[in-house]
C-alpha positions as CSV (number, residue, x, y, z in Angstrom):
1,X,58.0,81.4,65.7
2,X,58.2,83.9,67.7
3,X,60.4,81.9,69.9
4,X,63.4,81.7,66.8
5,X,63.3,85.2,66.5
6,X,64.2,85.7,70.2
7,X,66.9,82.7,69.8
8,X,68.3,84.7,67.2
9,X,68.2,88.3,68.7
10,X,70.4,87.0,72.0
11,X,73.9,87.6,72.0
12,X,76.7,84.8,71.3
13,X,77.3,84.2,74.5
14,X,73.4,83.7,75.7
15,X,73.4,81.3,72.9
16,X,75.9,79.5,74.6
17,X,78.7,79.9,72.3
18,X,81.8,79.0,73.5
19,X,84.4,81.4,71.9
20,X,82.1,83.8,73.6
21,X,82.3,82.5,77.0
22,X,85.9,81.9,76.4
23,X,86.5,85.7,75.7
24,X,84.5,86.6,78.4
25,X,86.2,84.6,81.1
26,X,89.8,86.0,79.2
27,X,88.5,89.4,80.3
28,X,87.4,88.7,83.6
29,X,90.9,86.8,84.6
30,X,92.6,89.9,83.0
31,X,90.8,92.3,85.0
32,X,91.3,90.2,88.4
33,X,95.0,90.6,87.4
34,X,94.3,94.1,86.9
35,X,93.1,94.6,90.1
36,X,96.0,92.7,92.2
37,X,98.0,94.9,90.4
38,X,96.7,98.3,91.1
39,X,96.2,97.2,94.5
40,X,99.8,95.7,95.1
41,X,101.2,99.4,93.4
42,X,98.9,101.8,95.9
43,X,99.1,100.0,99.2
44,X,101.8,101.4,101.3
45,X,102.5,104.0,98.8
46,X,102.5,106.5,101.9
47,X,104.8,105.1,104.4
48,X,108.5,105.0,103.7
49,X,110.3,108.8,103.7
50,X,111.0,110.0,99.7
51,X,115.2,108.8,99.6
52,X,117.8,111.2,98.7
53,X,116.5,110.5,95.2
54,X,113.2,111.2,95.3
55,X,113.9,114.5,97.1
56,X,116.0,115.3,94.1
57,X,113.4,115.2,91.8
58,X,111.6,117.1,94.2
59,X,114.2,119.8,94.3
60,X,114.1,120.0,90.5
61,X,110.6,120.3,90.1
62,X,109.3,122.4,93.2
63,X,107.4,124.4,90.9
64,X,108.1,127.7,93.4
65,X,111.1,127.7,91.1
66,X,111.2,130.3,87.6
67,X,111.2,127.8,84.3
68,X,114.7,129.0,83.9
69,X,115.9,127.3,87.5
70,X,114.3,124.8,87.0
71,X,115.8,124.0,83.1
72,X,119.3,124.5,85.2
73,X,118.6,121.9,87.3
74,X,117.2,119.8,84.6
75,X,120.4,120.0,82.0
76,X,122.8,119.6,85.1
77,X,121.1,116.5,85.5
78,X,121.7,113.0,84.2
79,X,118.8,112.4,83.0
80,X,116.3,113.9,80.0
81,X,113.6,115.5,80.8
82,X,110.4,114.0,79.9
83,X,109.8,113.1,83.5
84,X,110.6,116.5,85.0
85,X,108.4,118.5,82.8
86,X,105.5,116.0,83.7
87,X,106.3,116.3,87.6
88,X,106.8,119.8,87.7
89,X,103.3,120.1,85.8
90,X,101.5,117.5,88.4
91,X,103.5,119.5,91.2
92,X,101.7,122.5,90.7
93,X,98.3,120.9,90.3
94,X,98.4,118.7,93.2
95,X,101.4,119.8,95.2
96,X,104.8,118.2,96.5
97,X,103.8,115.8,99.6
98,X,105.6,112.3,99.1
99,X,102.0,110.5,98.2
100,X,101.1,113.4,96.1
101,X,104.5,113.1,93.6
102,X,104.5,109.2,93.9
103,X,100.7,109.1,93.0
104,X,102.2,109.4,88.6
105,X,104.3,106.4,89.1
106,X,101.4,104.2,90.4
107,X,99.6,105.2,87.5
108,X,102.6,104.2,85.1
109,X,103.1,101.0,86.8
110,X,98.9,100.3,86.6
111,X,99.0,101.0,82.8
112,X,101.6,98.6,82.3
113,X,100.3,95.5,83.5
114,X,97.1,97.3,81.1
115,X,99.7,97.5,78.1
116,X,100.9,93.6,78.6
117,X,97.2,92.1,77.8
118,X,97.8,94.0,74.9
119,X,100.7,91.5,73.3
120,X,98.6,90.6,70.1
121,X,100.9,87.7,68.6
122,X,100.4,86.1,72.2
123,X,97.5,84.0,72.9
124,X,95.3,84.8,75.2
125,X,96.6,82.8,78.0
126,X,100.1,83.7,77.1
127,X,99.2,87.5,77.0
128,X,97.9,87.2,80.5
129,X,100.4,84.7,82.1
130,X,102.5,87.9,81.0
131,X,100.2,90.0,82.6
132,X,100.7,88.3,86.3
133,X,104.6,88.7,86.0
134,X,104.4,92.4,85.2
135,X,102.0,92.7,88.0
136,X,104.2,90.8,90.8
137,X,107.5,91.9,89.1
138,X,108.9,93.1,92.4
139,X,111.0,95.6,90.0
140,X,108.0,97.0,88.6
141,X,105.9,97.3,92.2
142,X,108.8,99.0,93.4
143,X,109.6,101.4,90.9
144,X,105.8,102.2,90.8
145,X,106.3,103.4,94.3
146,X,109.2,105.9,93.7
147,X,109.1,109.4,92.3
148,X,111.5,108.9,89.8
149,X,111.2,108.2,86.2
150,X,111.7,103.9,86.3
151,X,107.8,103.8,85.8
152,X,107.2,105.8,82.9
153,X,110.1,104.2,81.6
154,X,109.0,100.4,82.6
155,X,105.7,101.6,80.7
156,X,106.9,102.6,77.9
157,X,109.4,99.8,77.5
158,X,106.4,97.1,77.7
159,X,105.2,99.4,74.6
160,X,107.9,99.6,72.2
161,X,108.1,95.8,73.2
162,X,104.8,95.1,72.7
163,X,104.8,97.1,69.1
164,X,108.1,95.0,68.0
165,X,106.1,91.8,68.6
166,X,103.5,93.4,66.9
167,X,105.7,93.9,63.8
168,X,107.7,90.5,63.8
169,X,104.0,88.8,64.2
170,X,102.7,90.2,61.1
171,X,105.1,89.0,58.5
172,X,101.9,89.5,55.7
173,X,99.8,92.2,57.2
174,X,101.3,94.8,55.9
175,X,98.3,97.8,57.6
176,X,98.6,96.2,61.4
177,X,103.0,96.5,60.7
178,X,102.5,99.8,59.7
179,X,100.2,101.1,63.0
180,X,102.8,98.5,65.1
181,X,105.9,100.7,63.4
182,X,103.6,104.0,64.1
183,X,103.7,103.2,67.9
184,X,106.9,101.8,68.1
185,X,108.3,105.1,66.6
186,X,106.3,107.4,68.7
187,X,106.6,105.4,72.3
188,X,110.7,105.0,71.4
189,X,110.6,108.8,70.6
190,X,108.8,109.9,74.4
191,X,111.3,106.7,76.1
192,X,114.3,108.5,75.0
193,X,113.6,111.5,76.6
194,X,112.3,109.6,79.5
195,X,115.7,107.8,80.5
196,X,118.8,107.1,78.2
197,X,118.4,103.2,78.0
198,X,114.7,104.5,76.7
199,X,116.9,105.4,73.6
200,X,119.6,101.9,73.6
201,X,115.6,99.9,73.6
202,X,114.2,101.9,71.1
203,X,117.0,101.5,68.4
204,X,117.4,97.4,69.6
205,X,113.7,97.4,68.6
206,X,113.8,99.4,65.8
207,X,117.1,97.3,64.0
208,X,114.9,94.1,65.6
209,X,111.7,95.1,63.0
210,X,114.6,96.6,60.2
211,X,116.2,92.9,59.9
212,X,112.6,91.2,60.2
213,X,111.2,93.1,57.4
214,X,114.0,93.1,55.3
215,X,112.6,89.8,53.4
216,X,110.3,92.3,52.1
217,X,112.1,95.7,51.1
218,X,108.5,97.6,51.9
219,X,108.6,96.8,55.8
220,X,112.3,97.1,55.4
221,X,112.1,100.6,54.4
222,X,109.6,101.3,56.8
223,X,111.4,100.1,59.6
224,X,114.5,101.9,58.3
225,X,112.7,105.6,58.3
226,X,111.2,104.5,62.6
227,X,114.6,103.5,63.8
228,X,116.1,107.1,61.5
229,X,113.0,108.9,63.2
230,X,114.0,107.5,66.5
231,X,117.6,108.0,66.6
232,X,117.1,112.2,64.6
233,X,115.2,113.4,66.9
234,X,116.8,112.4,70.0
235,X,120.4,112.8,68.6
236,X,120.0,116.9,69.1
237,X,119.3,116.9,72.9
238,X,122.0,114.0,73.5
239,X,124.8,116.9,72.2
240,X,122.7,119.3,73.7
241,X,122.6,117.5,77.1
242,X,126.0,116.2,77.1
243,X,127.4,120.3,77.3
244,X,125.8,121.3,80.4
245,X,125.2,117.6,82.4
246,X,127.3,118.3,85.6
247,X,125.9,117.2,88.6
248,X,124.2,114.2,87.5
249,X,127.6,112.9,86.0
250,X,129.7,113.0,89.3
251,X,126.5,111.7,91.3
252,X,126.9,109.0,88.7
253,X,130.6,107.9,89.3
254,X,129.2,105.5,92.4
255,X,128.8,102.7,88.9
256,X,132.4,102.5,87.7
257,X,133.0,101.5,91.4
258,X,129.9,99.7,91.7
259,X,130.6,95.1,91.4
260,X,129.1,93.2,88.6
261,X,128.4,90.8,89.9
262,X,126.2,93.3,92.8
263,X,124.6,94.6,89.8
264,X,123.8,91.4,88.8
265,X,122.5,90.5,91.7
266,X,120.0,93.9,92.7
267,X,119.3,92.9,88.8
268,X,117.3,89.3,89.6
269,X,116.2,90.9,92.7
270,X,114.1,93.2,90.6
271,X,113.0,90.6,87.9
272,X,112.4,87.7,89.8
273,X,112.5,88.7,93.7
274,X,115.5,86.2,94.7
275,X,117.6,83.5,94.0
276,X,115.2,80.1,94.8
277,X,112.9,81.4,91.4
278,X,115.6,82.4,89.1
279,X,117.3,78.3,89.9
280,X,113.3,77.0,89.4
281,X,113.0,78.7,86.3
282,X,117.0,78.1,84.8
283,X,115.3,74.2,85.6
284,X,111.8,74.3,84.0
285,X,114.2,76.5,80.8
286,X,116.8,73.9,80.8
287,X,113.4,71.2,80.9
288,X,111.6,73.2,77.8
289,X,114.5,73.5,75.1
290,X,115.8,70.2,76.0
291,X,112.6,68.7,74.2
292,X,112.5,67.2,70.9
293,X,109.9,69.7,69.2
294,X,111.6,73.4,71.0
295,X,114.1,73.9,68.1
296,X,111.2,74.2,65.3
297,X,108.7,75.9,68.3
298,X,111.3,78.4,69.0
299,X,112.2,79.1,65.2
300,X,108.4,80.2,64.4
301,X,107.7,82.1,67.2
302,X,107.9,85.8,66.9
303,X,108.1,86.1,71.3
304,X,111.2,84.1,71.6
305,X,112.8,86.4,68.8
306,X,111.8,89.7,69.8
307,X,112.5,89.0,74.0
308,X,116.5,87.3,73.5
309,X,116.9,90.4,70.8
310,X,116.0,93.0,72.8
311,X,117.8,91.6,75.2
312,X,121.0,91.2,74.0
313,X,121.3,93.8,72.0
314,X,120.4,96.6,74.5
315,X,123.1,94.2,76.7
316,X,125.6,94.7,74.3
317,X,125.1,98.5,73.2
318,X,124.9,99.4,77.2
319,X,128.2,97.4,77.9
320,X,130.1,98.9,75.2
321,X,128.9,102.7,76.1
322,X,130.1,101.3,79.6
323,X,133.7,101.2,78.2
324,X,133.7,105.3,78.3
325,X,131.1,105.8,80.5
326,X,130.0,103.5,82.9
327,X,125.9,103.1,83.2
328,X,125.0,99.6,83.6
329,X,123.0,99.4,86.4
330,X,120.4,97.3,87.3
331,X,117.8,100.2,88.2
332,X,119.3,101.3,84.3
333,X,117.9,97.5,82.9
334,X,114.7,97.4,84.0
335,X,113.8,98.1,80.1
336,X,114.7,94.6,79.7
337,X,111.6,93.4,82.1
338,X,109.1,93.4,79.7
339,X,111.5,91.1,77.4
340,X,112.4,88.8,79.8
341,X,108.6,88.0,80.6
342,X,108.1,87.8,77.1
343,X,110.0,85.3,76.9
344,X,108.8,83.1,80.4
345,X,105.3,83.7,78.5
346,X,106.2,82.0,75.7
347,X,108.2,79.2,77.1
348,X,105.2,78.4,79.8
349,X,102.5,78.3,76.5
350,X,104.8,75.5,74.8
351,X,104.8,73.6,77.8
352,X,101.3,74.2,78.5
353,X,100.3,72.9,75.2
354,X,103.0,69.8,75.7
355,X,101.9,68.7,79.5
356,X,99.2,70.7,80.1
357,X,98.0,70.5,83.7
358,X,102.1,69.7,84.7
359,X,103.3,72.9,83.0
360,X,100.6,75.1,84.4
361,X,101.5,73.6,88.2
362,X,104.8,74.7,87.3
363,X,104.0,77.5,86.5
364,X,101.9,78.2,89.3
365,X,104.8,77.2,91.5
366,X,107.1,79.8,90.0
367,X,103.9,82.7,89.9
368,X,104.2,81.9,94.4
369,X,108.3,81.5,94.3
370,X,108.1,85.5,92.8
371,X,105.9,86.7,94.9
372,X,106.4,85.3,98.4
373,X,109.6,88.0,98.0
374,X,106.9,90.6,98.0
375,X,105.5,90.9,101.6
376,X,109.6,91.5,102.6
377,X,108.8,94.7,100.3
378,X,106.1,96.3,102.4
379,X,107.2,95.3,105.8
380,X,111.2,96.1,105.8
381,X,112.4,99.4,106.1
382,X,114.8,100.2,102.8
383,X,114.3,104.0,102.2
384,X,116.2,106.3,104.8
385,X,114.0,108.7,106.7
386,X,114.6,112.3,105.9
387,X,111.3,113.3,106.4
388,X,111.5,111.5,110.2
389,X,114.9,113.5,110.7
390,X,113.8,116.2,109.6
391,X,110.7,116.3,111.4
392,X,112.8,115.8,114.7
393,X,114.8,118.9,113.5
394,X,112.3,121.3,113.4
395,X,110.3,119.6,116.9
396,X,113.6,121.1,118.6
397,X,113.1,124.1,120.8
398,X,114.9,127.3,119.8
399,X,115.8,126.0,116.3
400,X,114.3,128.6,113.9
401,X,117.4,130.7,112.7
402,X,121.3,130.3,113.2
403,X,123.3,127.3,111.8
404,X,123.0,123.4,111.7
405,X,125.9,121.4,110.5
406,X,124.7,118.7,107.7
407,X,126.9,115.9,105.8
408,X,125.4,115.4,102.3
409,X,123.6,117.5,100.0
410,X,122.8,120.7,101.3
411,X,119.4,121.1,98.9
412,X,118.1,118.5,100.1
413,X,118.4,119.6,103.7
414,X,117.0,122.4,102.4
415,X,114.1,121.5,101.0
416,X,112.9,119.9,104.0
417,X,113.3,122.4,106.3
418,X,114.0,125.3,104.9
419,X,110.2,127.1,104.0
420,X,109.0,126.3,107.1
421,X,112.3,127.4,108.9
422,X,114.0,130.4,106.1
423,X,116.2,131.5,108.8
424,X,117.9,128.7,109.8
425,X,121.1,128.1,107.9
426,X,122.2,124.6,107.2
427,X,126.2,124.7,106.2
428,X,127.6,121.3,104.9
429,X,130.5,119.8,106.4
430,X,133.5,117.2,105.7
431,X,134.9,115.0,107.8
432,X,137.8,116.4,108.2
433,X,136.5,120.0,109.1
434,X,136.3,119.8,113.4
435,X,136.1,123.8,112.7
436,X,132.8,123.2,111.2
437,X,131.4,121.9,114.5
438,X,131.8,124.8,116.8
439,X,128.9,125.8,117.5
440,X,127.7,129.9,117.5
441,X,126.6,131.7,121.0
442,X,123.6,133.3,119.0
443,X,121.4,130.4,118.9
444,X,119.6,128.4,121.4
445,X,119.1,125.0,118.9
446,X,120.8,122.2,120.3
447,X,121.2,120.1,116.9
448,X,124.4,119.9,116.6
449,X,124.9,117.8,113.3
450,X,122.1,116.1,110.8
451,X,123.3,113.4,108.4
452,X,121.8,111.2,106.2
453,X,121.4,108.5,103.2
454,X,124.7,106.9,105.0
455,X,124.7,103.3,107.1
456,X,125.5,103.5,110.4
457,X,129.1,102.2,110.3
458,X,129.6,104.7,107.8
459,X,127.9,107.2,110.9
460,X,130.3,106.0,113.6
461,X,133.7,107.3,111.1
462,X,131.6,110.8,110.4
463,X,132.1,110.6,114.5
464,X,135.2,109.5,114.4
465,X,136.7,111.9,111.7
466,X,134.8,115.0,113.8
467,X,136.3,113.8,117.0
468,X,133.2,114.3,118.8
469,X,132.8,114.2,122.2
470,X,130.5,111.8,122.6
471,X,129.2,112.0,126.4
472,X,128.1,116.1,125.2
473,X,126.0,114.5,122.8
474,X,122.8,112.5,122.5
475,X,122.1,110.7,118.9
476,X,118.9,110.3,117.6
477,X,118.7,107.6,115.4
478,X,116.5,106.9,112.8
479,X,117.0,104.3,109.2
480,X,120.1,106.0,108.0
481,X,119.5,108.9,108.9
482,X,120.9,110.8,112.2
483,X,120.9,113.9,114.3
484,X,123.3,115.0,117.1
485,X,121.8,116.9,120.0
486,X,124.2,118.4,122.8
487,X,123.8,117.6,125.8
488,X,123.8,120.8,128.1
489,X,123.5,119.4,131.1
490,X,126.4,117.2,131.8
491,X,129.4,118.3,133.4
492,X,131.8,119.9,131.4
493,X,129.5,120.3,128.6
494,X,128.6,123.6,128.3
495,X,128.4,125.7,125.2
496,X,131.9,127.3,124.4
497,X,131.7,131.5,125.0
């Protein structure tokens, strides 16, 4: 009898309960994937310099600015204010080093991997596959290491996609559907104030929920209210911001000139890494779709419906907006990554039920093909070296006051050297302004020109347009950043009177 009581008091896992054992293995696997995802986002977080867009973030969120100055910079930019508000508060506590300002993005990136395991309509194996795909996603890793709003946007997009899936995947559970609608509405509002594509995704998810609930009037009304809440909460900001947006709209002008093929190629790199995993996925998908039972599976599978519908609606709405204002860029389209990975997880789950070991091997190969692009991400230089070129300028003797000619946005240069050398005057020049390079006689600084965020070929064109006598100057080159210093020790290269 005592032994029986002891056995009854044991936990299900201790009694060898297969369900408890499976649950423990799933949680162990999910924890391992989370550790992997966290490591990939934290490794080398501080190695590359903050590039031009990140410096713009630092300038806007500088805690020494008054709130009025901060707000003027925010409404002049192309993005909604939420991320800037969060980073301003963060910077007031932790400072504005490259590491400190990128850490929130890394945290949001880790949370994105975590949230993927909560896509409940998917079976545990499907959720685990979704976690792995997001954990090794080239785009998710890249933007988790940038001081920009895209990692927060991807986190919220994952929540919105999961909430939409939860609503569609629970057709007979009104209580669960109501909870997911609340999550979808709140995440949709927050995503809208993070990025305008967050608004497009939230509206698409709300529309899908409303259409799905149409067969049951109570659910359709609830979904309609959720969609109306998202739209009503964001339209006032949209109207307000459109009246003040200036600098951001000008900087976004490059979108109209960027080729569509380049955008597609860039997004493919963010999604799958390169062409080979994309080709493998296309072949794998064609084989799955060709199977006799796939049509029946697709008709009843909420993951396929949500993934394909959100992707189509966001692309169509973005294309419609682009007829007036070009907005289609690969960075903006990262809101689609959760939907696309959801499609991949659903297809993989279907393949495993049919072919088991063979399908598992194919999925493993696909993951390895995606992951093979990661070493190059950590080893190749991709961000212009503003930090290194600024350090070089500050290390030059005599550069404590007086002018230095700079090419590009003066605010970025001033942010990097303004506090250290407040009497140093940075003068913006245009390629045709040769007079801007005439040196004054009251400075000992040998720096003639500081240029960043342009390619070597563009820099050579700049030098040619400025008519510089190359033997009299020395060019110190960084990655897409250049400092031109005077060579006074050469014959005929003295200072002008």
